[in-house]
C-alpha positions as CSV (number, residue, x, y, z in Angstrom):
1,M,-24.3,-33.5,-29.1
2,V,-24.4,-29.7,-29.0
3,A,-21.9,-28.0,-26.7
4,S,-23.5,-25.8,-24.0
5,S,-23.1,-22.0,-24.2
6,P,-20.4,-20.5,-22.0
7,R,-21.8,-18.9,-18.8
8,A,-20.8,-15.4,-17.9
9,L,-21.6,-13.4,-14.8
10,V,-21.5,-9.6,-15.2
11,V,-21.1,-7.7,-11.9
12,D,-21.5,-3.9,-12.1
13,D,-23.6,-1.4,-10.2
14,D,-24.2,0.6,-13.5
15,A,-27.4,-0.8,-15.0
16,A,-26.6,0.6,-18.5
17,L,-23.2,-1.0,-18.5
18,R,-24.6,-4.3,-17.3
19,T,-27.1,-4.2,-20.2
20,L,-24.3,-3.3,-22.7
21,V,-22.1,-6.1,-21.6
22,R,-25.1,-8.6,-21.5
23,V,-26.2,-7.8,-25.0
24,N,-22.7,-8.0,-26.5
25,L,-22.0,-11.3,-24.8
26,E,-25.4,-12.8,-25.7
27,L,-24.9,-11.9,-29.3
28,E,-21.7,-14.0,-29.2
29,G,-23.5,-17.0,-27.7
30,F,-22.9,-16.6,-24.0
31,E,-25.6,-17.3,-21.4
32,V,-25.4,-14.2,-19.2
33,S,-26.4,-13.6,-15.6
34,A,-26.0,-10.1,-14.0
35,A,-25.6,-8.7,-10.5
36,G,-25.9,-5.0,-9.6
37,T,-25.0,-5.2,-5.9
38,Y,-22.4,-6.9,-3.7
39,A,-25.1,-9.2,-2.2
40,E,-26.5,-10.2,-5.6
41,A,-23.0,-10.9,-6.8
42,A,-22.1,-13.0,-3.7
43,A,-25.4,-15.0,-4.2
44,A,-24.7,-15.6,-7.9
45,I,-21.1,-16.7,-7.2
46,A,-22.2,-19.1,-4.5
47,G,-24.5,-20.7,-7.0
48,G,-21.5,-21.3,-9.2
49,G,-21.3,-22.7,-12.7
50,F,-19.8,-19.7,-14.4
51,D,-17.1,-20.0,-17.1
52,V,-16.0,-16.3,-16.7
53,V,-16.9,-13.4,-14.5
54,L,-16.6,-9.7,-15.4
55,L,-16.3,-8.0,-12.1
56,D,-16.4,-4.3,-11.4
57,V,-13.7,-3.3,-8.9
58,H,-16.1,-1.2,-6.8
59,L,-19.7,-1.8,-6.3
60,A,-21.4,1.4,-5.0
61,G,-18.1,2.2,-3.2
62,R,-17.6,-1.3,-1.9
63,D,-14.4,-3.1,-2.7
64,T,-14.9,-6.5,-4.4
65,N,-11.7,-8.2,-3.1
66,E,-13.5,-10.9,-1.2
67,L,-15.5,-11.8,-4.3
68,L,-12.4,-11.9,-6.4
69,E,-10.6,-14.1,-3.9
70,Q,-13.5,-16.5,-3.8
71,L,-13.6,-16.8,-7.6
72,R,-9.8,-17.2,-7.8
73,A,-9.9,-20.0,-5.2
74,E,-12.6,-21.8,-7.3
75,G,-10.5,-21.4,-10.5
76,V,-13.1,-19.2,-12.2
77,P,-11.4,-16.8,-14.7
78,V,-12.0,-13.2,-13.8
79,A,-11.8,-9.9,-15.8
80,L,-11.8,-6.9,-13.6
81,V,-13.7,-4.0,-15.1
82,T,-12.6,-0.6,-13.7
83,G,-12.5,3.1,-14.2
84,D,-9.4,3.3,-11.9
85,A,-6.1,4.5,-13.4
86,A,-4.0,1.9,-11.6
87,L,-4.4,-0.9,-14.2
88,D,-0.9,-2.2,-13.7
89,V,-1.7,-3.1,-10.0
90,L,-5.0,-4.7,-10.9
91,G,-3.5,-6.8,-13.6
92,D,-1.7,-8.9,-10.9
93,R,-5.0,-9.8,-9.3
94,A,-7.1,-11.1,-12.2
95,D,-6.8,-12.9,-15.6
96,A,-7.6,-9.7,-17.5
97,V,-8.4,-6.0,-16.8
98,L,-10.8,-3.9,-18.9
99,A,-10.6,-0.2,-18.5
100,K,-13.8,1.8,-18.7
101,P,-14.8,2.9,-21.2
102,F,-13.9,-0.3,-23.2
103,D,-14.4,-1.4,-26.8
104,P,-17.3,-3.9,-27.0
105,F,-15.2,-6.0,-29.3
106,A,-12.3,-6.1,-26.8
107,L,-14.9,-7.1,-24.1
108,V,-16.1,-10.1,-26.2
109,E,-12.6,-11.2,-27.0
110,V,-11.5,-11.2,-23.4
111,A,-14.6,-13.1,-22.3
112,Q,-14.2,-15.7,-25.0
113,R,-10.5,-16.1,-24.2
114,L,-11.1,-16.5,-20.5
115,A,-14.1,-18.8,-20.9
116,R,-11.9,-21.2,-22.8
117,L,-9.5,-21.3,-19.8
118,R,-12.1,-23.2,-17.8
119,P,-12.4,-26.9,-18.4
């Protein structure tokens, strides 16, 4: 029996960044879905089934706290992706924080580590 690929959701309003993250994760065996707006992210999260979510802190100026709280309540590991300088504050809200710009290898390592947290 072959184990299924880990499922990741990439949430970011920057299309180029979504593509970069998608490609890097897919090369490492992840099945990746992406959302570019708050509404798309909410719909994808409602559908469930993700092993890890990489969530931009701000989507076109909208704070993603509600999405983060929903994911945390469901036990889905979350890595916040941000260009904000206050990384120490964000670290208390998620399983990991990736500062933009990030190293693609670090991105993959974080996603793999968090996906293993999910049973």
